[in-house]
C-alpha positions in Angstrom: 142.2 37.0 132.4 141.0 40.7 132.7 141.6 43.3 129.9 142.8 46.2 130.5 141.6 49.7 129.5 144.1 52.2 129.0 142.8 56.0 128.8 143.6 58.1 125.9 146.5 59.8 126.3 145.6 62.7 123.5 143.6 65.6 124.4 141.2 67.3 122.5 141.9 70.8 120.3 139.7 72.6 122.8 142.1 75.7 122.7 142.3 75.7 118.6 138.4 76.4 118.3 137.8 79.3 116.4 141.7 79.8 116.0 141.9 78.1 112.6 139.9 76.6 109.6 138.4 73.0 110.1 140.2 70.0 108.3 138.4 69.7 104.8 137.3 73.7 104.8 137.9 74.1 100.7 136.7 78.0 102.0 133.9 78.3 99.7 132.7 81.5 101.2 130.2 83.9 99.6 131.9 87.0 99.0 130.3 90.1 99.2 129.5 92.5 96.6 127.7 95.3 97.7 129.4 98.2 99.4 127.7 101.4 100.3 129.4 104.3 99.2 129.4 107.9 100.6 129.8 110.9 98.5 128.2 114.5 97.8 124.5 113.9 98.1 123.8 110.2 97.3 124.3 107.7 99.6 124.0 104.5 98.3 124.7 100.8 97.5 127.1 100.1 95.3 127.4 96.7 93.8 131.5 95.8 93.7 131.2 92.8 90.9 130.6 94.5 87.6 129.0 92.5 85.1 128.7 92.0 81.3 127.9 95.1 79.3 124.1 95.3 78.6 123.9 94.3 74.6 121.7 96.0 71.9 118.9 93.7 72.6 118.9 94.3 76.4 118.7 97.8 75.6 115.8 97.5 73.4 113.5 95.5 75.9 114.1 98.1 78.4 112.8 100.7 76.2 109.9 98.5 75.5 109.6 98.3 78.9 108.9 101.6 79.7 106.5 102.0 77.1 102.5 101.6 78.4 101.2 99.1 76.0 104.2 97.0 75.9 102.1 93.4 76.8 100.1 94.0 73.9 102.4 94.5 71.0 102.9 90.8 70.5 99.3 89.7 71.1 97.8 91.3 67.9 95.8 88.7 65.9 96.7 88.2 62.7 94.9 90.4 59.9 94.7 87.7 57.2 91.9 85.7 56.3 90.7 82.7 58.7 92.1 79.4 57.8 90.0 77.4 55.5 88.0 74.6 56.8 89.4 72.4 54.0 92.6 72.8 55.7 91.7 71.4 58.7 91.3 67.2 57.8 88.0 66.0 59.0 89.4 63.9 61.8 90.8 67.0 63.2 88.0 69.2 63.5 86.4 69.7 66.8 82.4 69.8 67.0 80.4 72.9 67.8 78.6 70.8 70.2 80.0 68.5 72.6 78.2 64.9 71.7 76.2 63.7 74.8 77.9 61.0 75.6 80.8 63.3 76.0 78.8 66.1 77.9 76.7 64.1 80.1 79.8 61.3 80.4 79.0 59.9 84.6 76.4 62.1 85.2 73.5 60.0 86.6 69.7 61.3 87.6 68.9 59.0 90.9 65.4 59.0 92.2 64.2 57.4 95.2 60.6 55.5 95.2 58.9 52.9 96.4 56.4 50.1 95.6 53.8 47.8 97.5 53.9 44.2 97.2 50.8 42.4 98.4 52.3 39.3 100.6 49.8 36.1 100.3 52.3 33.8 102.6 51.7 35.1 105.5 48.3 36.0 107.6 49.6 38.5 110.1 50.9 41.0 106.9 48.2 42.0 104.2 51.2 44.7 102.0 55.1 45.6 102.1 56.5 48.7 101.1 60.0 47.9 99.2 62.0 51.0 98.7 63.7 51.1 95.3 66.4 53.5 93.6 66.1 54.4 90.1 69.0 55.4 88.2 69.6 56.9 84.9 72.2 57.2 83.1 72.3 60.7 80.9 75.3 59.7 78.7 73.0 56.7 76.8 69.7 57.3 78.0 69.9 53.9 80.1 68.2 52.9 83.2 68.8 50.9 86.2 66.8 50.1 89.2 68.2 48.5 92.6 66.5 47.6 95.6 69.4 48.1 98.7 69.8 44.9 100.6 68.7 44.1 104.0 70.2 41.8 105.9 68.6 38.7 107.0 65.3 39.8 105.6 64.5 36.3 103.7 63.6 38.7 100.8 65.5 38.4 97.5 66.8 41.9 96.7 69.4 43.6 94.6 69.2 44.5 91.1 65.5 44.5 89.5 66.5 45.9 86.4 70.2 46.0 85.1 71.3 49.1 83.1 69.6 49.0 80.1 67.6 51.2 77.3 63.8 50.9 78.4 61.2 51.9 76.1 57.8 52.7 76.6 
């Protein structure tokens, strides 16, 4: 069973292009408000849309902006005595110097070193040099010592000294 497909009999409105508004157009065009006035010696652009009249406050601000030091008028420090220490609660006061745990937060001094280990198990080797990294954490004065792991070396490696305070 063959279906017959009929051609469309309606033609597109190509002859109307540019002559009428598109369907659904609301006509929200931006109106031009500037005009060019020619008169006398002054040829200039003029705003055709009249805005609201300037208020007294607007005129005062415009006059203030014409003075040289207009930025400094409202930045003057109060002339009264400084606030008393007793007015600020003790838990809201800022210390003069930051405490060490806050000042040196996440700051670490890292040193590289090595030590020589004697080997008695192997006749072909007398000593072995082992590399370590020593880290001093400045926030609380703790130290840690690690040896970088070498894969398949047969030696126990890793952390020699976990992070703790070390006394002399």
